[in-house]
C-alpha positions in Angstrom: -45.0 2.4 32.2 -42.7 3.8 34.9 -41.6 0.3 35.9 -40.9 -0.6 32.3 -39.0 2.6 31.7 -37.1 2.1 35.0 -36.0 -1.4 34.1 -34.8 -0.3 30.6 -33.0 2.6 32.1 -31.3 0.4 34.6 -30.1 -2.0 31.9 -28.9 0.8 29.6 -27.0 2.6 32.3 -25.4 -0.6 33.4 -24.3 -1.4 29.9 -22.8 2.0 29.5 -20.9 1.6 32.8 -19.8 -1.9 31.7 -18.4 -0.5 28.4 -16.7 2.3 30.3 -15.0 -0.2 32.6 -16.7 0.9 35.8 -18.5 -2.4 36.1 -17.5 -6.0 35.5 -19.8 -8.3 33.6 -21.3 -9.7 36.9 -21.5 -6.1 38.3 -23.4 -5.0 35.2 -25.9 -7.8 35.6 -26.4 -7.0 39.3 -26.7 -3.3 38.6 -29.3 -3.9 36.0 -31.5 -5.6 38.6 -30.9 -3.2 41.5 -31.0 -0.2 39.2 -34.1 -1.4 37.4 -35.9 -1.9 40.8 -34.9 1.5 42.1 -35.6 3.4 38.9 -38.8 1.5 38.1 -40.4 1.4 41.6 -38.9 4.6 43.1 -39.0 7.0 40.2 -36.9 10.0 39.7 -36.0 10.9 43.4 -34.7 7.4 44.1 -33.0 7.2 40.8 -31.3 10.6 41.3 -29.6 9.4 44.5 -28.3 6.2 43.0 -27.0 8.1 39.9 -25.4 10.7 42.1 -23.5 8.0 44.0 -22.5 6.1 40.9 -21.5 9.0 38.7 -19.5 10.8 41.4 -17.8 7.7 42.6 -16.9 6.5 39.1 -15.6 9.9 38.2 -13.4 10.1 41.3 -12.2 6.5 40.7 -11.2 7.4 37.1 -9.7 10.8 38.0 -7.3 9.3 40.6 -6.8 6.0 39.0 -3.0 6.4 38.6 -2.6 7.4 42.3 -4.6 4.4 43.4 -2.6 2.0 41.2 0.3 2.4 43.6 -2.1 1.3 46.4 -3.8 -1.5 44.6 -2.0 -4.1 46.7 -4.0 -2.8 49.7 -7.5 -3.0 48.4 -9.4 -6.2 47.9 -10.6 -5.2 44.5 -9.9 -2.6 41.8 -12.1 0.3 40.6 -14.2 -2.1 38.4 -17.2 -3.1 40.6 -18.4 -6.7 40.6 -21.8 -8.0 41.7 -20.8 -8.3 45.3 -19.8 -4.6 45.5 -23.0 -3.6 43.6 -25.2 -5.5 46.1 -23.2 -4.2 49.0 -23.9 -0.6 47.9 -27.3 -1.0 46.3 -28.9 -4.1 47.8 -30.4 -2.3 50.8 -31.8 0.3 48.5 -33.5 -2.3 46.4 -35.2 -3.8 49.4 -36.2 -0.3 50.7 -37.7 0.7 47.3 -39.9 -2.4 47.3 -41.1 -1.5 50.8 -41.8 2.1 49.7 -43.7 0.9 46.7 -46.0 -1.2 48.9 -46.5 1.6 51.4 -46.3 4.8 49.3 -47.4 7.1 52.2 -44.8 5.9 54.6 -41.7 8.3 54.6 -39.5 5.9 56.5 -38.2 3.8 53.6 -37.1 7.0 51.8 -35.3 8.3 54.8 -33.5 5.0 55.4 -32.5 5.0 51.7 -31.2 8.5 52.0 -29.0 7.5 55.0 -27.8 4.4 53.2 -26.8 6.2 50.0 -25.2 9.0 52.0 -23.1 6.4 53.8 -21.9 4.6 50.6 -21.2 7.9 48.9 -19.4 9.3 51.9 -17.3 6.2 52.3 -16.4 6.1 48.6 -15.4 9.8 48.5 -13.3 9.2 51.6 -11.5 6.3 49.9 -11.0 7.9 46.6 -10.0 11.3 47.9 -8.2 10.2 51.0 -5.4 8.5 49.0 -4.3 11.9 47.6 -3.9 13.5 51.1 -0.4 14.6 51.9 -1.1 13.7 55.5 -0.5 10.1 56.6 -3.6 8.5 57.9 -4.0 7.2 61.4 -5.9 4.2 62.7 -9.3 5.3 63.9 -8.9 3.1 67.0 -5.4 4.0 68.3 -4.2 7.0 66.3 -1.2 5.0 65.1 0.2 6.3 61.8 -0.4 3.8 59.0 0.2 3.6 55.2 -2.3 5.2 52.9 -5.0 2.7 51.9 -4.8 0.8 55.2 -8.2 -0.4 56.4 -9.4 1.7 59.3 -7.0 4.6 58.5 -8.5 8.1 58.5 -7.1 11.6 57.8 -8.5 15.1 58.1 -8.8 15.4 54.3 -10.5 12.0 54.0 -12.9 12.9 56.8 -13.8 16.2 55.0 -14.4 14.1 51.9 -16.7 11.9 54.0 -18.7 14.9 55.0 -18.8 16.2 51.5 -20.1 12.9 50.1 -22.9 12.7 52.7 -23.9 16.4 52.2 -24.2 15.9 48.4 -26.6 13.0 48.8 -28.5 15.0 51.4 -28.8 18.0 49.1 -30.0 15.9 46.1 -32.6 14.2 48.3 -33.8 17.4 49.9 -34.2 19.0 46.5 -37.1 16.6 45.7 -38.8 17.5 49.0 -38.5 21.3 49.2 -40.4 22.7 52.2 -40.3 22.6 55.9 -38.9 19.1 56.0 -35.9 19.7 53.7 -33.4 20.9 56.3 -34.2 17.9 58.6 -33.7 15.6 55.6 -30.3 17.2 54.8 -29.3 16.9 58.5 -30.4 13.3 58.7 -28.6 12.3 55.6 -25.4 14.1 56.6 -25.3 12.6 60.1 -26.3 9.2 58.9 -23.7 9.2 56.1 -20.9 10.4 58.3 -21.7 7.9 61.1 -22.0 5.0 58.7 -18.7 5.9 57.0 -16.9 6.2 60.3 -18.3 2.8 61.4 -16.9 1.4 58.1 -13.5 2.6 59.2 -13.9 1.3 62.7 -14.9 -2.2 61.4 -11.9 -2.1 59.1 -9.6 -1.4 61.9 -11.0 -4.1 64.2 -12.9 -7.1 62.9 -12.7 -7.0 59.1 -10.5 -9.8 57.7 -7.0 -8.5 57.0 -4.2 -10.5 55.4 -0.5 -10.3 55.1 1.9 -10.9 52.2 5.2 -12.3 53.3 6.9 -11.5 50.0 5.9 -7.8 49.9 5.7 -7.5 53.7 2.4 -5.6 53.4 -1.0 -5.8 55.0 -3.8 -6.2 52.4 -7.4 -7.0 52.0 -6.6 -9.3 49.1 -7.1 -13.1 49.5 -6.2 -15.8 48.6 -3.4 -14.1 46.7 -1.6 -10.8 46.8 -1.0 -8.8 43.6 2.5 -10.4 43.4 0.9 -13.9 43.3 2.0 -14.8 46.8 -0.7 -16.6 49.0 -1.8 -14.3 51.8 -2.4 -15.3 55.4 -5.0 -13.9 57.7 -3.6 -11.8 60.5 -6.7 -10.4 62.2 -10.5 -10.0 61.9 -13.3 -12.5 61.1 -12.6 -14.5 58.0 -16.1 -14.0 56.6 -16.2 -10.3 57.1 -14.7 -8.9 53.9 -14.9 -5.3 52.7 -18.2 -5.9 50.9 -19.9 -7.1 54.1 -18.4 -4.1 55.9 -19.9 -1.7 53.4 -23.3 -3.4 53.7 -23.3 -3.2 57.5 -22.2 0.4 57.4 -25.0 1.4 55.0 -27.5 -0.3 57.2 -26.3 1.6 60.2 -26.2 4.8 58.2 -29.9 4.2 57.3 -30.8 3.6 60.9 -29.0 6.7 62.1 -30.7 8.8 59.5 -34.1 7.5 60.6 -33.3 8.3 64.2 -32.2 11.9 63.4 -35.3 12.4 61.2 -37.6 11.2 64.0 -35.8 13.6 66.5 -35.7 16.7 64.3 
């Protein structure tokens, strides 16, 4: 019954998000699968983390939509998530919940999931809130001042948003496991989320594929065309490593860091 209810809940929530414009058609289909697995196999604790991420990130995206419109030329995609973005943010969680379902007494899948969701939430908060910072971001590698929205650019405000996003996931996760292990769970989620998000920025500044529009004379993640319609040419990074792959790698590292912290403390 839980599995059936979870699958139906995943479909209903995905349809609501699709109608609200937060998901594309392909994104809604992918979210129905990932959400159905997480809701159905993981139950309320797993579903709560996924919903916390999706609701807060969607709300921030809508709230600062006008501000981000001026930076849309920078980002590979808009605020409407497609199937690749859904899998980048929720694919690892789907795999972990299957593992947890097969080994219900093993706490490691849950801790890894906590770190992965803390990472994607922290990174999303940093992106959505960092663009409203009055302070110009700097490249995480060199400290060079860059335009808002530049891959690998960080600011104090954005970093605080990173911390906030990770802490929120940690608090929600710890709320379902009140007791002696709750502080360690919060600490693991926070450290894992922050480390994963900072790695996302590091990859964005170094090996993520970045392109250039000769018409607008702007760096961008968009390819094969810029928002103006001009074909973009790659200037650095690995051509296969787009933002979705970077998010997936970062969430995996966030999961591993959370596991390591959990084991230590």
